[in-house]
C-alpha positions as CSV (number, residue, x, y, z in Angstrom):
1,M,-1.8,-11.4,19.6
2,K,-3.2,-8.6,17.4
3,N,-0.8,-5.9,16.5
4,E,-1.1,-2.8,18.6
5,H,-1.4,0.0,16.1
6,S,-4.3,0.3,13.7
7,L,-3.9,0.7,10.0
8,D,-5.8,4.0,10.3
9,T,-2.6,5.6,11.6
10,L,-0.9,5.3,8.2
11,C,-2.7,7.9,6.2
12,A,-1.8,10.9,8.4
13,A,1.8,9.6,8.5
14,L,2.0,9.7,4.7
15,A,0.6,13.2,4.8
16,Y,3.2,14.2,7.4
17,A,5.9,12.7,5.3
18,M,4.9,15.1,2.5
19,G,4.4,18.1,4.7
20,I,0.7,18.4,4.0
21,E,-2.4,18.5,6.2
22,A,-3.9,15.1,6.8
23,P,-7.5,14.2,5.6
24,A,-10.2,15.7,7.8
25,Q,-11.2,12.4,9.6
26,A,-7.8,10.7,9.7
27,A,-6.6,9.2,13.0
28,E,-3.4,10.4,14.6
29,P,-0.3,9.5,12.5
30,S,2.0,6.5,13.1
31,K,4.7,7.7,15.4
32,A,7.1,5.1,14.1
33,L,6.8,6.1,10.5
34,C,6.9,9.8,11.2
35,G,9.9,9.5,13.4
36,Y,11.7,7.5,10.7
37,V,11.0,10.1,8.1
38,D,12.3,12.9,10.4
39,E,15.5,10.9,11.0
40,K,16.2,10.0,7.4
41,L,15.3,13.3,5.9
42,G,16.9,15.4,8.6
43,G,13.6,17.1,9.4
44,G,12.8,17.6,5.7
45,K,9.8,16.3,3.7
46,A,9.4,13.8,0.9
47,D,8.5,15.4,-2.4
48,R,7.8,11.9,-3.9
49,I,5.9,8.9,-2.4
50,F,5.7,5.6,-4.1
51,M,3.3,3.1,-2.6
52,Y,3.3,-0.5,-3.9
53,N,0.1,-2.1,-2.6
54,P,0.1,-5.9,-3.0
55,D,-3.1,-7.6,-1.8
56,A,-3.6,-10.1,1.0
57,I,0.0,-10.7,2.1
58,A,-0.3,-11.5,5.8
59,Q,2.4,-10.9,8.4
60,W,2.6,-14.6,9.0
61,I,3.3,-15.2,5.4
62,C,6.0,-12.5,5.4
63,E,7.6,-14.2,8.4
64,K,7.2,-17.9,7.4
65,Y,8.4,-17.3,3.8
66,A,10.9,-14.5,4.5
67,P,13.4,-15.7,1.8
68,L,10.8,-15.1,-0.9
69,L,10.7,-11.4,0.2
70,R,14.4,-11.0,0.3
71,E,14.4,-8.3,-2.4
72,V,11.9,-6.3,-0.4
73,K,13.6,-6.7,3.0
74,S,17.0,-5.9,1.6
75,K,15.7,-2.5,0.3
76,T,13.8,-1.7,3.6
77,E,15.0,0.4,6.5
78,I,11.9,0.2,8.7
79,T,9.1,-2.4,9.1
80,V,5.9,-1.1,10.7
81,P,3.3,-3.7,12.0
82,F,-0.3,-2.7,11.7
83,C,-3.6,-4.3,12.7
84,T,-6.0,-3.8,9.8
85,V,-9.7,-3.2,10.1
86,M,-12.9,-5.3,10.0
87,P,-14.2,-6.8,7.9
88,S,-10.7,-7.5,6.6
89,V,-11.5,-7.4,3.0
90,T,-9.9,-5.3,0.2
91,P,-12.2,-2.2,-0.2
92,V,-12.7,-1.8,3.5
93,C,-9.0,-1.9,4.3
94,F,-7.8,0.3,1.5
95,G,-10.6,2.7,2.3
96,T,-9.0,3.0,5.8
97,M,-5.4,3.1,4.5
98,Y,-6.1,6.2,2.4
99,T,-8.6,8.0,4.5
100,G,-7.2,7.3,8.0
101,A,-10.8,6.6,9.1
102,Q,-12.5,3.5,10.4
103,P,-14.9,1.7,8.1
104,E,-18.0,3.1,9.8
105,V,-16.7,6.6,9.0
106,H,-15.4,6.1,5.4
107,G,-18.6,4.2,4.6
108,I,-17.4,0.8,3.2
109,Q,-18.2,-2.0,5.7
110,A,-18.5,-5.0,3.4
111,Y,-17.0,-6.3,0.1
112,V,-18.6,-3.5,-2.0
113,K,-16.9,-0.9,-4.1
114,P,-18.6,2.5,-3.9
115,V,-16.7,5.7,-4.4
116,I,-15.6,7.0,-1.0
117,R,-17.1,10.4,-0.4
118,I,-15.2,11.6,2.7
119,D,-11.9,13.3,2.6
120,T,-9.0,11.1,1.4
121,L,-5.2,11.4,1.1
122,F,-5.8,12.1,-2.6
123,D,-8.0,15.1,-1.8
124,A,-5.4,16.3,0.6
125,L,-2.6,16.0,-2.0
126,I,-4.7,17.8,-4.6
127,R,-5.4,20.7,-2.2
128,A,-1.7,21.0,-1.5
129,G,-1.0,21.3,-5.2
130,K,0.4,17.8,-5.5
131,K,-0.2,15.4,-8.4
132,P,-1.2,11.9,-7.4
133,A,-1.9,8.9,-9.7
134,V,-3.4,5.5,-9.2
135,V,-2.3,2.5,-11.3
136,S,-4.6,-0.5,-10.9
137,T,-6.2,-3.5,-12.6
138,R,-9.6,-3.0,-14.0
139,G,-12.5,-3.8,-11.6
140,D,-10.4,-4.1,-8.5
141,S,-11.1,-2.0,-5.5
142,L,-8.4,0.6,-6.0
143,S,-9.6,1.2,-9.6
144,V,-13.0,2.2,-8.2
145,I,-13.2,3.5,-4.6
146,F,-11.1,6.7,-5.1
147,L,-12.6,7.8,-8.4
148,E,-14.2,11.2,-9.2
149,R,-11.2,13.3,-8.1
150,E,-9.1,15.6,-10.2
151,M,-6.2,13.2,-10.6
152,D,-5.0,10.6,-13.0
153,Y,-6.1,7.0,-13.1
154,F,-4.4,4.3,-15.2
155,I,-6.8,1.3,-15.2
156,L,-5.4,-1.6,-17.0
157,D,-6.3,-5.3,-17.7
158,T,-3.3,-7.2,-16.3
159,V,-0.7,-6.9,-13.5
160,E,2.0,-6.9,-16.2
161,E,0.4,-3.8,-17.8
162,V,0.1,-2.2,-14.4
163,N,3.7,-2.7,-13.6
164,A,4.8,-1.5,-17.0
165,K,2.8,1.7,-16.7
166,A,4.1,2.3,-13.2
167,A,7.7,1.9,-14.5
168,Q,6.9,4.5,-17.2
169,L,5.5,6.9,-14.7
170,I,8.7,6.6,-12.6
171,L,10.8,7.4,-15.7
172,E,8.6,10.4,-16.6
173,D,8.8,11.8,-13.1
174,Q,5.7,13.9,-13.3
175,Y,3.8,12.6,-10.2
176,D,4.3,13.4,-6.6
177,F,2.4,10.3,-5.3
178,I,2.1,7.1,-7.2
179,L,0.0,4.2,-6.0
180,V,0.5,0.8,-7.7
181,Y,-1.9,-2.1,-6.9
182,N,-1.1,-5.8,-7.6
183,A,-3.8,-8.4,-6.9
184,N,-1.9,-11.5,-8.1
185,Y,-1.1,-13.1,-4.7
186,D,-4.7,-12.5,-3.5
187,S,-6.4,-14.0,-6.5
188,T,-4.1,-17.0,-6.6
189,M,-4.3,-17.5,-2.8
190,H,-8.1,-17.7,-3.0
191,R,-7.9,-20.5,-5.6
192,F,-5.0,-22.6,-4.3
193,G,-4.4,-21.6,-0.7
194,P,-2.0,-19.1,0.9
195,E,0.9,-21.6,1.0
196,S,0.4,-23.2,-2.3
197,V,3.2,-23.3,-4.9
198,E,1.1,-21.2,-7.1
199,A,0.5,-18.5,-4.5
200,L,4.1,-18.4,-3.3
201,A,5.2,-17.9,-6.9
202,E,3.0,-14.8,-6.9
203,L,4.5,-13.7,-3.6
204,R,7.9,-13.9,-5.2
205,A,6.6,-12.0,-8.2
206,N,5.5,-9.2,-6.0
207,A,8.9,-9.0,-4.4
208,E,10.6,-9.0,-7.9
209,A,8.2,-6.2,-9.1
210,Y,9.1,-4.1,-6.0
211,A,12.8,-4.6,-6.5
212,M,12.4,-3.4,-10.1
213,F,10.6,-0.2,-8.9
214,D,13.2,0.3,-6.2
215,A,16.0,0.2,-8.7
216,M,14.2,2.6,-11.0
217,I,13.5,5.1,-8.2
218,A,17.2,4.9,-7.1
219,E,18.3,5.8,-10.6
220,H,15.6,8.2,-11.8
221,W,14.5,10.0,-8.7
222,K,17.9,11.0,-7.4
223,N,16.9,14.7,-7.2
224,H,14.0,14.0,-4.9
225,N,13.4,13.1,-1.2
226,V,11.5,9.9,-1.6
227,L,9.4,7.7,0.7
228,Q,8.6,4.3,-0.8
229,G,6.5,1.5,0.7
230,F,5.6,-2.1,0.2
231,A,2.2,-1.9,1.9
232,M,-0.5,-4.6,2.0
233,D,-4.1,-4.2,3.0
234,H,-4.9,-7.4,5.0
235,G,-3.9,-11.0,5.6
236,C,-5.3,-14.4,4.8
237,H,-5.8,-17.9,6.0
238,E,-6.5,-21.4,4.6
239,I,-10.0,-22.8,4.5
240,D,-11.5,-26.2,3.7
241,G,-10.6,-27.6,0.4
242,G,-7.1,-26.0,0.5
243,C,-8.4,-22.7,-0.7
244,G,-7.6,-19.3,0.9
245,S,-9.8,-16.6,2.4
246,H,-9.9,-13.5,4.6
247,G,-12.4,-11.2,6.2
248,L,-12.5,-12.7,9.7
249,D,-11.6,-11.2,13.1
250,M,-8.5,-13.3,13.5
251,E,-4.7,-12.6,13.7
252,E,-4.0,-14.3,10.4
253,N,-6.3,-11.8,8.7
254,L,-5.6,-8.7,10.7
255,N,-1.9,-8.6,11.3
256,I,0.1,-7.1,8.5
257,V,3.6,-5.5,8.3
258,H,4.6,-2.7,6.0
259,F,8.1,-2.1,4.6
260,Y,9.4,1.4,4.1
261,R,12.5,3.2,2.9
262,C,13.4,6.9,2.6
263,R,15.9,8.2,0.0
264,K,17.4,11.7,0.5
265,A,17.9,13.8,-2.6
266,Q,21.5,13.7,-3.9
267,P,23.2,17.1,-4.1
């Protein structure tokens, strides 16, 4: 069974968490995530959001290999299931994640990487006087589709460099919204299959990276109300030859689950 709530409900929920207007064409916000933020922040708003975006980690992978995500789940207070959009490929799904719009509205309906021209969460953040940053590997979707905005982009060659830069940004504490993209599970899954030793090692690496960021946020963002998320774009499945793929209208590709946690500023 496909998950009930569309990924298009995330964007407005992130805007709600920061107390800003949602992008113009965003769907209604996720009630589960908004209610959680209200509960944990006592009706207050987050002044920092940290979004860790690993690529292609399906809900079925999260459930079957739960021990490999122990560091993520132990630092999570709410899990939010989503049904991603079709075609279930990276630029289409991240386009919806950060516009709140369906693919036919935000304009990416295939594996292509044009700059999105409609209103995005980043535009909404900038209008509200917030300072967002994107940290991504060169050539990947998140290094391209949200360009040409008055914000900072840190486009690097390797996942290791991306994670090091993200850690530096947490320490410097100059950004209100940080997006960090890691493609290592996706790229390995395509070559060796979703359940291969090689891909599962990268799944573990994603969990370890997130655990590092969580520890740094706990230590260095104590004065902020924080919402942080481990939030993937789509799932995956095995194909002939033991390789992996995605993009089809099937539960393995569409069902994903996000992991979130709020931290209230310490007095």
